[in-house]
NUMIPA-916084 format. One record per residue (C-alpha): residue in one letter; x, y, z. Coordinates in steps of 0.1 Angstrom, whole numbers, padded with zeros to 4 digits, always signed. Last residue first. Layout:
AXYZ/...
//
This chain:
S+0763+1129+0877/D+0748+1161+0877/G+0707+1172+0872/E+0709+1175+0906/S+0740+1172+0931/D+0763+1149+0932/Q+0745+1120+0915/L+0758+1086+0924/P+0780+1068+0909/L+0769+1031+0904/Y+0790+1001+0917/V+0782+0968+0910/Q+0792+0942+0938/F+0792+0901+0931/T+0792+0874+0960/T+0797+0839+0943/G+0791+0805+0967/E+0812+0790+0993/G+0816+0755+0975/P+0843+0767+0952/S+0852+0797+0961/S+0842+0833+0950/T+0843+0870+0945/A+0829+0894+0924/A+0836+0929+0908/I+0814+0953+0889/A+0825+0991+0879/G+0805+1023+0875/G+0808+1047+0843/H+0774+1042+0832/K+0790+1024+0802/T+0811+0996+0826/V+0778+0990+0844/I+0767+0978+0813/G+0797+0960+0795/H+0798+0945+0828/A+0762+0931+0828/M+0764+0920+0793/A+0798+0902+0800/L+0780+0883+0828/G+0748+0875+0809/L+0764+0867+0772/G+0779+0833+0776/T+0747+0823+0755/G+0736+0795+0777/R+0717+0759+0784/G+0725+0749+0751/V+0757+0723+0757/D+0760+0724+0795/K+0772+0757+0817/T+0805+0767+0825/T+0799+0796+0802/F+0822+0824+0783/F+0811+0836+0752/P+0818+0868+0762/D+0845+0870+0790/F+0831+0886+0824/M+0835+0850+0838/R+0868+0846+0827/E+0891+0856+0854/L+0866+0842+0876/T+0868+0808+0864/K+0906+0805+0869/E+0903+0816+0900/D+0876+0787+0909/M+0841+0795+0908/G+0807+0789+0935/I+0788+0762+0942/G+0754+0785+0954/T+0754+0804+0989/D+0748+0835+0963/A+0756+0868+0968/M+0741+0908+0953/T+0755+0934+0962/L+0745+0967+0945/V+0766+0998+0958/A+0753+1033+0954/Y+0787+1053+0945/A+0800+1085+0957/G+0839+1090+0942/P+0874+1073+0939/Q+0876+1059+0902/L+0869+1020+0900/G+0876+1004+0865/V+0891+0971+0884/V+0883+0967+0920/S+0914+0970+0948/A+0925+1004+0939/A+0890+1017+0944/R+0892+1010+0980/A+0927+1025+0984/D+0919+1057+0969/D+0887+1061+0987/V+0849+1051+0979/D+0823+1066+0998/M+0797+1040+1001/R+0757+1041+0997/T+0741+1006+1002/L+0714+0980+0988/R+0718+0943+0994/V+0704+0911+0980/T+0712+0880+0996/L+0697+0848+0975/T+0698+0822+0998/G+0697+0784+0989/A+0675+0751+0983/M+0690+0733+0953/G+0677+0731+0919/M+0716+0739+0902/L+0718+0768+0925/A+0744+0785+0907/D+0719+0787+0881/A+0695+0807+0906/A+0728+0831+0913/N+0733+0833+0875/T+0696+0850+0867/A+0700+0868+0895/L+0729+0888+0880/N+0713+0885+0844/M+0683+0901+0855/L+0697+0926+0878/V+0722+0938+0853/T+0690+0941+0824/Q+0673+0961+0849/I+0700+0983+0853/Q+0696+0985+0812/A+0660+0986+0809/K+0667+1019+0840/D+0692+1037+0820/A+0713+1051+0844/F+0718+1091+0863/V+0720+1076+0898/T+0701+1088+0928/G+0704+1086+0962/V+0712+1056+0985/A+0687+1069+1016/D+0666+1040+1021/D+0689+1014+1020/L+0677+0980+1003/A+0679+0953+1022/V+0672+0919+1005/D+0675+0877+1020/K+0656+0860+0989/T+0649+0820+0998/M+0652+0800+0969/T+0636+0766+0961/A+0610+0780+0941/P+0630+0792+0914/L+0636+0826+0903/T+0616+0834+0873/S+0583+0848+0896/R+0598+0870+0920/L+0613+0889+0893/L+0590+0908+0883/E+0592+0922+0923/L+0633+0924+0923/S+0633+0943+0892/E+0604+0970+0915/A+0630+0970+0944/V+0658+0970+0924/V+0644+1004+0905/A+0627+1019+0936/R+0659+1016+0953/I+0683+1034+0918/D+0659+1062+0928/L+0667+1074+0887/A+0683+1105+0866/V+0674+1096+0836/R+0700+1077+0805/V+0692+1061+0773/P+0721+1042+0770/S+0742+1045+0737/D+0751+1015+0721/R+0786+1004+0708/R+0795+0995+0747/G+0812+0963+0734/F+0793+0945+0764/A+0764+0957+0752/L+0768+0956+0717/I+0771+0920+0725/G+0736+0916+0740/A+0725+0941+0714/V+0741+0913+0691/L+0720+0881+0711/D+0686+0897+0704/K+0694+0903+0670/A+0703+0865+0666/R+0671+0860+0685/R+0652+0878+0663/A+0665+0863+0629/A+0663+0827+0645/Q+0620+0838+0652/L+0624+0846+0612/V+0635+0818+0599/M+0611+0800+0615/T+0578+0820+0598/L+0597+0817+0568/R+0593+0779+0573/E+0555+0785+0584/R+0551+0806+0554/D+0563+0779+0532/S+0543+0754+0549/G+0512+0773+0542/G+0489+0776+0573/E+0483+0814+0561/P+0488+0824+0529/L+0521+0840+0521/R+0524+0876+0518/K+0532+0886+0550/V+0558+0862+0550/T+0578+0877+0526/M+0578+0910+0539/E+0591+0899+0575/T+0620+0879+0556/L+0625+0907+0539/A+0628+0930+0567/I+0646+0903+0591/I+0669+0897+0563/P+0676+0933+0557/L+0687+0942+0597/L+0707+0910+0598/M+0736+0923+0579/N+0736+0957+0596/N+0737+0937+0630/F+0763+0914+0622/D+0785+0945+0614/H+0773+0961+0645/A+0782+0923+0668/I+0816+0918+0648/G+0827+0953+0655/G+0817+0955+0691/A+0828+0919+0698/L+0864+0931+0689/N+0861+0967+0709/G+0847+0949+0740/L+0876+0916+0736/S+0898+0946+0729/E+0888+0965+0762/M+0881+0934+0785/K+0917+0925+0775/Q+0934+0961+0782/V+0916+0963+0815/H+0931+0927+0826/R+0963+0938+0810/L+0963+0968+0841/Q+0950+0948+0864/E+0978+0924+0862/E+1004+0951+0855/A+0989+0966+0890/Q+0991+0931+0906/R+1024+0929+0898/R+1039+0964+0912/E+1022+0954+0937/T+1040+0917+0948/I+1073+0935+0927/D+1094+0933+0967/E+1127+0939+0954/G+1155+0913+0968/S+1191+0914+0968/S+1208+0877+0976/L+1242+0866+0993/T+1248+0833+0995/G+1267+0809+1017/T+1303+0795+1023/I+1309+0785+0985/A+1351+0769+0992/D+1371+0775+0954/V+1388+0809+0955/E+1385+0806+0999/E+1362+0826+1020/R+1333+0824+0990/I+1300+0838+0997/V+1279+0833+0965/T+1254+0857+0939/N+1219+0862+0934/H+1197+0886+0926/W+1165+0883+0932/R+1125+0898+0923/I+1102+0890+0952/L+1071+0881+0951/R+1048+0884+0984/R+1027+0858+1000/E+1013+0863+1032/G+1010+0839+1063/D+1012+0863+1091/K+1055+0854+1094/T+1056+0861+1056/L+1059+0838+1033/V+1081+0843+1000/E+1073+0838+0964/S+1099+0835+0936/E+1114+0857+0910/V+1153+0848+0896/R+1175+0875+0881/S+1211+0870+0886/V+1205+0829+0893/P+1238+0814+0908/D+1262+0788+0889/I+1252+0754+0889/E+1272+0725+0902/G+1296+0746+0927/R+1282+0719+0956/M+1265+0751+0971/L+1244+0760+0945/R+1236+0723+0937/D+1221+0726+0981/F+1204+0755+0964/V+1185+0745+0934/T+1175+0709+0953/R+1165+0740+0988/V+1143+0759+0960/D+1125+0727+0943/D+1121+0710+0979/R+1106+0746+0990/A+1084+0756+0966/G+1049+0738+0974/P+1053+0744+1016/P+1057+0785+1009/L+1091+0795+1014/F+1104+0818+1051/S+1107+0793+1074/E+1114+0762+1063/F+1131+0772+1033/W+1151+0800+1052/D+1159+0778+1078/A+1165+0804+1110/G+1196+0812+1128/I+1191+0849+1123/A+1149+0851+1110/E+1134+0856+1148/H+1165+0882+1160/A+1159+0903+1126/E+1121+0906+1139/C+1092+0896+1118/R+1071+0908+1092/L+1084+0890+1058/V+1084+0923+1042/R+1098+0947+1071/C+1122+0922+1079/A+1135+0924+1044/A+1139+0960+1045/R+1155+0959+1081/N+1183+0938+1068/I+1191+0903+1071/L+1224+0886+1076/T+1233+0848+1090/V+1197+0829+1075/N+1202+0790+1077/G+1200+0770+1044/S+1228+0743+1055/A+1258+0762+1033/D+1250+0798+1050/L+1226+0819+1039/A+1230+0860+1036/V+1189+0879+1027/F+1192+0917+1017/M+1159+0934+1005/N+1160+0970+0986/A+1156+1002+1002/A+1185+1001+1015/I+1193+1018+1049/D+1199+0990+1067/L+1222+0973+1045/Y+1245+1002+1038/Q+1240+1005+1081/E+1254+0968+1088/A+1280+0978+1057/R+1293+1003+1080/E+1290+0985+1108/K+1312+0959+1097/E+1336+0977+1079/Q+1340+1003+1111/R+1348+0970+1133/I+1370+0954+1107/L+1389+0986+1102/E+1393+0991+1138/E+1404+0954+1147/A+1432+0954+1116/R+1444+0985+1130/H+1442+0977+1167/R+1466+0945+1159/Q+1492+0964+1135/A+1495+0993+1160/T+1501+0967+1185/E+1529+0952+1174/E+1543+0986+1163/W+1536+0999+1198/G+1553+0978+1215/R+1557+0979+1254/I+1540+1016+1253/G+1516+1011+1231/F+1502+0977+1254/A+1509+1006+1283/I+1487+1031+1259/D+1460+1003+1254/H+1456+0992+1292/A+1450+1028+1296/L+1424+1030+1271/E+1408+1002+1284/V+1411+1018+1323/L+1392+1050+1299/L+1364+1026+1287/D+1358+1011+1317/M+1354+1046+1335/V+1328+1058+1306/S+1312+1021+1313/G+1296+1037+1351/V+1313+1067+1364/F+1338+1092+1353/A+1317+1126+1345/N+1304+1132+1381/P+1307+1167+1384/E+1314+1184+1344/D+1338+1207+1335/S+1359+1178+1326/C+1398+1163+1333/I+1420+1136+1322/S+1454+1120+1338/I+1471+1095+1322/V+1498+1075+1346/G+1532+1058+1339/L+1545+1027+1341/V+1532+1008+1369/R+1545+0974+1367/S+1527+0942+1373/D+1535+0930+1337/S+1524+0964+1321/I+1502+0989+1342/I+1498+1030+1326/P+1478+1041+1364/L+1443+1062+1356/A+1436+1092+1369/I+1402+1109+1366/S+1391+1137+1372/S+1358+1162+1384/A+1351+1197+1383/I+1378+1217+1362/R+1370+1251+1358/R+1406+1265+1357/A+1406+1282+1390/L+1384+1251+1405/A+1418+1229+1393/A+1445+1253+1406/D+1430+1256+1443/R+1423+1215+1443/W+1458+1210+1430/P+1474+1235+1457/G+1455+1223+1487/P+1422+1214+1504/E+1414+1175+1496/A+1392+1174+1467/D+1353+1161+1476/A+1328+1190+1472/A+1348+1215+1446/V+1361+1188+1426/D+1333+1164+1423/A+1337+1131+1413/V+1378+1127+1418/I+1384+1097+1403/V+1420+1079+1415/P+1425+1043+1390/A+1444+1017+1404/G+1483+1010+1414/T+1482+1028+1443/R+1510+1048+1445/I+1507+1060+1407/A+1473+1066+1413/S+1477+1086+1439/T+1501+1109+1422/A+1480+1115+1394/P+1454+1124+1418/D+1477+1148+1435/P+1490+1140+1468/P+1481+1160+1496/I+1516+1183+1506/G+1537+1180+1543/S+1563+1164+1527/Q+1563+1164+1485/S+1547+1137+1464/G+1558+1127+1427/I+1568+1151+1403/V+1539+1170+1390/G+1549+1208+1386/M+1514+1221+1394/A+1520+1251+1367/E+1531+1229+1343/V+1503+1201+1346/F+1483+1231+1344/G+1496+1248+1311/A+1474+1226+1288/D+1446+1251+1294/E+1418+1242+1272/G+1432+1207+1263/C+1462+1182+1251/T+1496+1173+1270/A+1520+1152+1268/V+1552+1134+1280/P+1549+1145+1316/H+1574+1134+1338/I+1564+1121+1370/I+1592+1115+1398/R+1596+1081+1410/T+1626+1086+1429/E+1638+1053+1434/D+1643+1048+1397/D+1626+1045+1365/A+1610+1080+1365/V+1576+1076+1359/L+1560+1087+1326/G+1535+1112+1323/I+1504+1113+1304/W+1478+1148+1301/A+1442+1154+1291/L+1419+1183+1297/L+1384+1199+1293/F+1371+1165+1279/G+1349+1161+1246/G+1359+1129+1239/E+1367+1127+1203/V+1388+1165+1208/V+1400+1162+1242/I+1409+1125+1243/A+1419+1124+1207/G+1445+1152+1215/C+1458+1131+1244/V+1461+1095+1223/E+1479+1119+1194/A+1501+1134+1217/F+1512+1101+1236/M+1518+1080+1199/E+1535+1109+1187/S+1560+1107+1214/E+1560+1066+1211/S+1569+1072+1178/A+1548+1066+1135/A+1517+1070+1156/R+1490+1054+1133/I+1475+1023+1154/L+1482+1042+1185/A+1462+1071+1176/Q+1437+1045+1163/N+1433+1032+1193/A+1431+1072+1208/A+1400+1075+1177/S+1379+1047+1192/L+1390+1048+1231/T+1377+1087+1228/A+1347+1077+1206/Y+1335+1051+1232/A+1340+1078+1261/R+1323+1100+1240/N+1298+1073+1237/A+1297+1064+1270/R+1294+1103+1283/E+1263+1107+1257/L+1248+1076+1272/A+1252+1084+1304/L+1235+1119+1296/G+1209+1104+1280/A+1198+1074+1308/Q+1201+1106+1330/K+1173+1123+1308/R+1155+1094+1301/D+1160+1090+1340/T+1146+1120+1344/I+1119+1119+1316/D+1089+1125+1340/Q+1060+1132+1317/M+1034+1159+1318/A+1005+1159+1300/G+0985+1190+1292/I+0951+1199+1282/L+0945+1237+1286/H+0906+1255+1283/I+0894+1293+1273/P+0922+1303+1246/R+0908+1334+1226/R+0909+1326+1192/K+0877+1345+1185/S+0855+1315+1181/D+0865+1302+1216/R+0900+1284+1217/I+0914+1250+1232/V+0952+1252+1242/E+0968+1219+1238/V+0999+1217+1261/I+1026+1193+1256/S+1052+1188+1291/H+1084+1172+1293/V+1096+1167+1327/D+1128+1163+1346/A+1127+1162+1383/V+1150+1179+1408/K+1148+1165+1444/D+1143+1188+1470/D+1123+1168+1490/P+1093+1190+1481/R+1097+1185+1443/V+1123+1209+1422/V+1106+1210+1388/R+1131+1212+1361/F+1116+1222+1323/E+1107+1208+1289/M+1083+1222+1264/E+1056+1219+1237/I+1028+1238+1233/V+0996+1230+1210/D+0972+1254+1195/E+0997+1280+1194/D+0986+1321+1189/A+0988+1338+1221/L+0991+1310+1242/G+1020+1298+1225/E+1043+1332+1234/E+1028+1331+1268/T+1041+1299+1278/L+1075+1304+1260/R+1082+1336+1278/G+1071+1325+1310/L+1095+1288+1305/A+1123+1312+1293/G+1122+1334+1325/R+1109+1302+1352/D+1139+1274+1340/D+1167+1288+1362/P+1143+1290+1392/H+1133+1254+1389/I+1095+1254+1386/M+1079+1243+1423/K+1063+1278+1424/D+1048+1276+1389/I+1034+1245+1397/I+1020+1254+1430/R+1005+1285+1416/R+0986+1264+1387/S+0969+1251+1411/P+0954+1215+1418/D+0946+1210+1456/V+0972+1198+1485/A+0975+1176+1513/D+0946+1151+1498/P+0961+1148+1467/H+0996+1135+1479/L+1025+1156+1459/G+1057+1146+1444/L+1051+1162+1415/L+1055+1137+1392/R+1033+1115+1419/F+1005+1144+1417/T+1004+1144+1381/E+1004+1107+1380/A+0971+1110+1400/S+0956+1130+1380/W+0951+1170+1380/T+0920+1191+1379/E+0924+1228+1377/V+0897+1257+1383/G+0910+1289+1371/T+0873+1300+1365/S+0874+1321+1329/L+0910+1295+1325/F+0897+1261+1327/R+0924+1240+1337/E+0930+1205+1325/W+0957+1180+1337/T+0972+1146+1325/G+1005+1129+1341/T+1027+1108+1327/R+1055+1081+1342/S+1046+1060+1313/L+1040+1028+1333/R+1014+1050+1360/Q+0998+1064+1326/A+0994+1035+1309/T+0978+1023+1345/R+0956+1047+1345/F+0941+1042+1308/S+0941+1007+1313/A+0918+1015+1349/E+0899+1039+1329/S+0892+1015+1300/S+0882+0983+1321/R+0858+1010+1341/L+0843+1016+1304/R+0843+0982+1295/E+0822+0977+1325/E+0799+1002+1322/I+0794+0991+1289/R+0786+0953+1300/N+0765+0970+1326/R+0741+0987+1302/E+0740+0957+1281/V+0728+0940+1308/A+0704+0966+1324/Y+0695+0977+1286/R+0684+0934+1282/I+0663+0935+1315/V+0644+0963+1310/R+0634+0957+1273/G+0621+0926+1285/L+0599+0935+1311/V+0587+0966+1291/P+0579+0943+1265/G+0566+0913+1286/S+0545+0939+1310/I+0554+0950+1344/H+0532+0980+1358/T+0517+0967+1387/K+0553+0954+1398/V+0565+0985+1399/L+0602+0985+1382/Y+0634+0994+1393/D+0670+1002+1372/Q+0710+0995+1372/A+0707+0990+1411/G+0738+0999+1431/A+0727+1016+1463/R+0717+1050+1448/I+0698+1029+1423/A+0678+1014+1454/A+0672+1043+1468/L+0655+1063+1437/G+0637+1031+1436/I+0626+1036+1474/D+0625+1072+1463/A+0599+1068+1434/D+0576+1052+1453/E+0547+1034+1435/L+0549+1002+1455/G+0552+0964+1447/T+0587+0965+1441/L+0610+0949+1414/V+0649+0957+1415/V+0673+0954+1386/V+0705+0936+1399/P+0736+0938+1372/V+0762+0913+1376/G+0796+0923+1383/E+0802+0914+1416/A+0777+0883+1422/A+0779+0879+1463/T+0788+0917+1468/M+0763+0922+1445/L+0736+0903+1465/T+0746+0916+1500/R+0743+0954+1490/I+0710+0946+1473/T+0694+0930+1503/E+0707+0962+1531/L+0686+0983+1508/G+0654+0968+1525/N+0648+0936+1541/S+0663+0902+1545/D+0660+0864+1551/P+0620+0862+1545/L+0626+0883+1517/N+0615+0921+1513/L+0638+0938+1485/D+0625+0912+1455/L+0651+0914+1433/L+0655+0903+1395/I+0694+0894+1388/I+0710+0899+1353/E+0741+0877+1334/F+0741+0849+1358/R+0765+0823+1360/E+0759+0788+1385/R+0774+0774+1417/H+0785+0802+1438/L+0759+0824+1425/L+0738+0796+1437/A+0740+0795+1474/L+0735+0831+1474/A+0704+0828+1455/A+0695+0807+1484/A+0703+0828+1509/L+0685+0852+1496/T+0650+0836+1498/E+0630+0822+1476/V+0646+0813+1443/V+0635+0817+1407/T+0655+0805+1373/L+0646+0827+1342/S+0661+0808+1306/Q+0634+0792+1291/D+0609+0824+1303/G+0604+0831+1266/A+0620+0855+1241/G+0582+0867+1228/S+0577+0892+1256/D+0549+0878+1264/R+0566+0847+1278/L+0583+0871+1295/A+0553+0887+1307/E+0538+0851+1322/R+0570+0842+1338/V+0573+0879+1357/L+0535+0878+1370/L+0544+0839+1380/A+0574+0848+1403/D+0547+0874+1414/G+0520+0854+1419/P+0547+0830+1440/N+0556+0855+1464/D+0591+0850+1482/E+0611+0864+1451/V+0646+0868+1436/F+0646+0858+1401/L+0679+0850+1386/V+0680+0851+1347/A+0705+0839+1319/P+0705+0860+1292/L+0671+0866+1265/P+0665+0851+1235/E+0663+0880+1207/T+0627+0886+1196/M+0623+0872+1160/
//
């Protein structure tokens, strides 16, 4: 059946040409129902404001518009709608000009036919859709580059031709109209300190590497320095010579600065943490000061730290009480004793005077000339901070910290060090009391962090609930299983959010009894959870209760292991073992029964031949013989399921076998069943017993016909080739990775529930009425397919029909299966 045409607008003032197009569309088989004809450009523009069309057919010569301007006007009004020009002139230049003006295609009216016009319309619509997706993809790519601050470039080494994306120009601070892409431009912009190492890395990479990754700095035209992360893919010829480079450059300046700020903040936090521990551990005030200074230098990575106390008299002299660092003699060399007449005050003296922190961000640029600045520069001190130690609005002293990095004391670093100065003030005022408080806080913080780290790296799920059943703690493993973020789970009702509806009430009842202390927690229990996207997962739980006091239960803590895949594997293994056991049992019984049938059939045949025709004894024995032969056929089916018989295998064109079998089944299948057959010509060859494969097809087709129960329906048959990987093989019992011919037979019958699906291949199991089946059809099919090294699987649900898939291994080469 011809696919219906999309909505078409035809702008044509000649009724004869309009009729010609209508007739052509009818001849194409698509009909002209989707065609709307208008005679002027104005009418077309008005209609486009009200209706949506997928393609426009356009005559260039209209009463109110003429030539290529007609195309431009129409395309402006109908942005995104493809236009096909119909012209009465066989002039290729006109068609080419129309396409350059934006038309998708053009047709000469005298050459229009139904198939041609239908194909041109469909192709124009599809090309437009593809171009629209391409434009959208390119826009998304440019947006992604802009948002990620990543530019791309290409360089052809043989010609030196180079192209840059817009984001590459932006990253380098260049305008695309001002410069042409060139390697020389980038080489000149590389920071002088990075050129040597970058050149060596590039040279070594071009020699043998396929991917070169590097970080360097570039100096933009405005003298701003940008940190760049670059990845270059080297395209090589057959002799491994580099011929083409494709690169990506990402501006990581903000990341670098953020990383540096984070590193400094982490160091400051480590300083604060270690110093607080020193405040707690110290057995005396002098030991407290010494350990705090040591913590600042060791944990914070600072160059120098010292603490001075102010004399409690009019002199306000600063007495250094503890120093630590690379050059502790700096304090003594400066003779920090407060302000002296005519000498600029050092930062520590200024902090004492003002009662506020004093920061020198860059000693070389910001500090006033004088003894302190000279001594600091001589000792590689690039920045410093002096923090007054204040208690009850009284300046007790100062803590001074020096760094070999400029701008080391900004943002959170300063905040943390100010907090450190406050902590020292508390220590001075009452270090014993403060030590106890800080020890408790530090231990709690460490234990909490350690517990969170242990829970997050654990493979098992950990979930804690409060007395109301709300989630108070969840680790990463549990979030992975439940497919949610931790912030989504914290505070949520566990039973309503993560348990299947049918289990919520029962589990909540047990939980409530547990909270009341009526029962003890079950240490090992299996139950299902419901993931955020609705999947059920089977979890094995170990539970305990949380108590704040001896008899007060405040919640539960549960450790869970996801055993869904393990249980599925166990079920598959049990199914395989069951089928093997049934096969062995059925095959053994059938074999012995066959041995008993043989003399019955043989002796009965001999006796019948000796009795006169027409006699009652001969008639009775004939009935016995027929029953015995039916029993023999039944035994053959059981042997096929039990795999006790040996098929006669030859190389078969499986497509021909399936086609022949379907032809033979034509007369036996009900007239109400419609067959939808598609057999791939290039499936290949299987090594199989033709008669047994036909038996499988017959049994599956008969099963499909019975499933329709006399009603109209469809039998869909597909034959394809499939390369089965490990994931696919794991989903079908008995299937191994490899190349297979896959026969799919699907009906629209009554379908089966899960319990029926589990037993459908069992011998003698049937859902048919008594006398309408032996229950061996699917069992025989299973046995035959398995005997051939394949597998058979089925999917079904009540009222939705059943689909069988038969996997038969293909021959790897001629004579080899």
